[in-house]
Structures are given as C-alpha cells and as structure tokens.
N, C-alpha and C positions, 0 to 999 in steps of 0.2 A: 733487639726487637722480640716482643712478647710472642708466646705461642698462640694467644688469642688472635693476634694480628694475622697470623698465617691460616688460621682456622676458617675455611670457607662457610662453615655454619655461623660464624660470628658476623658475617656480612648482612647488612639490613635487608629485610624484604622488600621487593619492589613496591611502591605505592601504587593505588589504583589508578592516579594520573599518569604514571609512569607507564602502565599497561596500555592506557588509551593513547598516549603518545607513540608508543611501538606500533599499536594497531594502525594508527594515522599514516606512520611511515610506510607500512606495508600497503595500505590503500592507495597512498599517494603515488607509490612506484608504479601501479597499474594505471597508466593514464588513461586507458581505454574506457575503463570503468566508470569514472566520475565524468569523462566527457560523453559518454553514451548517456548518462543520467541527465546531464545538462542539456544535451541535444533533445533527448525525449520530452523534458520539461517545457522546452520552447516549442516543439512541435505540438505538444498537447495544448498549450495556450492557443497557438494558431488555429488548431482544429476547432477548438470551441468558439473563437471568434467568427470563424469562417462559418461554422453550423448556423450560428444566430444570423449572420449576415444574409446568408442564402434564405432564411425564413422570413426576412422583411417582406417579401412579396405575399406570403401567406398571412402575415399579420395586417398588411393593407388590404388584403382581399380574402377574408377568412372563407373556409368552406362552408357550404349551405349546411344548416341544421338537419341533423338525421331525425326521422320521426321517433318519438318516445324517448329521446336523449336529450340532455341539457345542452345549451348552446356551448359551442367550442371557445374556450378560453386558453390563450397562449401562456404557457409555464415557462417563464425565463430561468427559473432554477433548474428544471429538468433538462431543458435545452441547452443552457448556457454551461452547466456543468455536466458535460455528455458523457455517455458511456464509452464511446470510441477513445476518447482522451484518456479516461480513467482506465480503460484496459491497457492503453499503451505505457501509463505510468506503472500500472500493476506489473507488467511484464519487465520493464526497466528496473523496477525497485526489487523485485523478487530474483531477477538475475544477478543483480549486485550483491543482494544478501547470500544467495548460493556460492558465488565465486569467492566471497570472503572465507568460505569454510572449505569447500572441495578443493580450491586453489592451493591451499597449503598442503592438503593431503596428496594431490597429485605431483607437486614438486618436491615433497619430502621436508618442506620448511616446517612443518608441525612438529616434528622430532627436535628441531633445534629450539623451537619456542618452549616446548614442554621441559626441555632439558634446562633451560634458562629459568623457566617459571612453572616449577611442578604444580602449582594451584591452578588446575583446569577451569575451575569454576570462575576464578579471577580473570582469567584469559577470555573466556567466552562472554561473561558480564561486560568486559570492555569493548567486545566486538559487538555485542547487543547495543550499548550505548552509543558507540560510534556510528554503526550502520543505521540505527534507528533515529539518531539525531539528524544525520545527513538527509536521509529519506524523508523525515518529517519535514525538514526545512524545504525541500523540493516540493513536498505536497502543499504546503503553506503557500508558497510562491506561484504554483500552478493554480490553486483554488482561489486565492485572493485575486489575482491579476485577472483570471478569466472572469470572475464574478463582476469586477468592477468594469473591465473593459466591454462586456457584453450589455451591462445594464447602462452604461454611459451611451453605447449606440442605440439602446431601446428607448432612451429617454425622449427621443424626438417622436417616437410613436406612443408615447404616454404609458408605456406599459413596463417601464424600468422599475427595478426594485433597490432597496437600500438594505444595508445590514440590520437596521433597526425593524423592517418588516417581519412579520411572523414566518418563522420557519427558515429564515435566510441565514442567520448566523449558524444554526444547526447544520444546514446544508453544506455550508463552507468549511466547517470543522469535520464533518463526516468525509467529505471529499478529499479533505488533506489527510486525515488519520488513516485511510486505507492504505496509503501509500507505504508508510513505516511498517504497517501490519503485514502486507504482501512481503516487504523485505525480510521480516522475522520468519515468514512461512518459507521463504526461499532458503534462509540458513538452515531451517530444520531439514528440508529436503536435501540440501547440501552435506549435512551431517550424516543423515540416514544413508544416502546413496554413494557419496563421495566420487562422483563421476559427472563431468561436464554435461554430457549429452543427456544422461538419464535425469539429472537434477532439472534441466531446463524443460525437457519433455514432460516430466512429472508436474512441473509448475503450470505448463500450458493446459495439461489435462485437468489439473484441480480447478484452475481458474475458468476455462471456457469449454473444455468438452463434458466434463462432469455435470454442469448445470443443465445441459441439453437433455439429459437422462431424467431430470426431475422437474420439467416443466409442465405446463397445462394445468386444467383446473378440475380434471376429471377425478382424479385420486387425491384426497386431501393430504395423506401421508407422504406421498411423494412430492407434492408441492411444498410441504412444510420442510422437508429435507432441503429442497432447493432453496428455499428462502433462508436458510441458515448457512449456506455457502459464503465465502468471503464477500465476493463482489455484489451478492444480492443485498447486502447490508446497505451498502452505500447507495444503491439504487433507490432504496426506500427513504433514506435520509435526505435526498435531493428532490422529492416530490414535495411541492409547495401545498400546504394545507388549503383545502377547498378547490384544489385543481381538478380537472377532468381528467388528468393523467392518473393512470392507476396500475398496480401490478395484479389486478385480477383478484379472484376469489382466494380467500385465506392468506391474505397479505400480513405480513408480520406489523407489530406495532412499532412505534418508534424506540421505546425503551428497550424492546425485545432485540431490535437491530444493534443498538449500542452495546448490549450485553454480548450478543453473538460476536461482534467485532473484537470486543475485549477478550473474550475466550479464546478466539482464534490467535490473538497474539500472545497471551499468556502461555497457551498450550505449545505454540511453537517455540517460545523460549524454553520451556521444561523439557521438551523433546531433544533440543540441541544440547542442553546441558547434560542430560542423562545420558545421551549416546556418546557424546565426546568423552565423559568421565568413565564410561564402562567399556568402551571398546579400545583394542589396542591401536597404536598408530603405525 
C-alpha cells in the first residue's frame, strides 16, 4: 500500500453538494424545526383567507365616503397578503435560520463539523443555500396559495385579481421573498449571539419592536429609518398601484423596497460568514 493512500491530505475535499447533504441531515434530524415551518405556513394561509372572508361584509357594504377623501376601494393585495400572516412567517423562518447556527454551537457539534470540513465558508454557504431554499419554497407556497385562494373568493364580488394585473406579480414575489430574507437574518443573529433565547428575542425586537420606534410622519428621518427595516419593505410591495391604502408620508418607492430587502439578505450572509470564520468555536 502506498504512502499516499495513508495520507489524510490525499483524501479528496468534500464537494459543495456533499456539504449541502450533510446540512440537510442535520436539519432533518431536528423534526420540530421543519414541522414548525410547515405548520406556520398552513396557519399563515388560513389567516389570509379568513381575513378576506371577514371582509366580504365590508365589500358588500362599503363605509361612507369621508369628506375630502377619495371613495374607498378594497385592496385585495394588501388584505389578501396580510401583515399578520407575514409576521408569522418572518418569526418561523427567522427562528429556523437562527437554530441552524446556534444549535450547533450549544451542542458542540460545530467542532466536529469544522474538524471534518475546515473550510468554514463552504459550511456556511451550504447552510445559506439549504435554509434559504427551504424557506423560499415555504414563502412561495404561502404567497401563491393565499393570492389564488382569496382572489377566487373575491371573484364573486367582482373585485378579484389575477397575476397579470398591475402590481400583483410584484406583490406575490415580494411576499415570498421576505421569508428567506428573515431566515438569513436569523442565521446572522444566531452566529453573533450563539444563544437560543438571545437570538429569538433579538429577532423579535428587530422585526416588531424596533419599527414602533420609527413610525409616524412627524420626523422624516425617523420614518425613513423605519421604512428601511425588513418587514416594511414587503408592506410597500403588497400595496396595489392606485389603491387608497398607503404607508403615509415619506413612503419608499418600489425599487427602493426591493433594494432594501436585498441589502438585508446580503448583509446577513456577510455577517454570518465573517463571524463564523473569525470567532473561535
């Protein structure tokens, strides 16, 4: 037997698909994580459908017109792709992203992972692809099913929309895209904090508590900070063009919301990679 055969350095480096397969085994072993994401997706669809179903009365009997304001028009996009269901998916996806990182640190599995694969960037890239792909699929399912179901219901009231209508495809894609973005943000928080409670609490504060500090239209700079937080981007993307629904003064443009969402996702990946590479396990 040759010396090269016994030399560990002669063993081929793991391929990227091998890293994804290894990450999938880890994720699949935590059954509660993907069951929670699946349950959250189902509940989010039910919440959206129920919200529009309860609106049927207001569609049949619209509120009286307020003096000096345009007549009320129902916005199937804003109500059918609702913020409550979106918030639920944000928490579920963010928690899944966080646990894929801090879970390995709390159990000590990360040492075994890096001993087997010293290329930390490759490991994190595999996690990003896997978690991002799974949560993107969940986002697409929730967004598409919600849109189709609520507009099928609204067709009898002659206010239903199709994907070909202006702003609809954008809204469906934006509502789906925020889910993997929140998952990536969760991964970054998990890498930074390496603690279950701290990561989830920080996620909730970033998604829901921080926006309360940057609301209102009195101070433009405060409002603009708020409109560049993660969930504010999808709120803008799900408003139908020409609708009476509005984000108030200083609302961001559609391209600005897309750019902001992309920046949050890219920044989260960069933070995760840098922190995992430079900090000891």
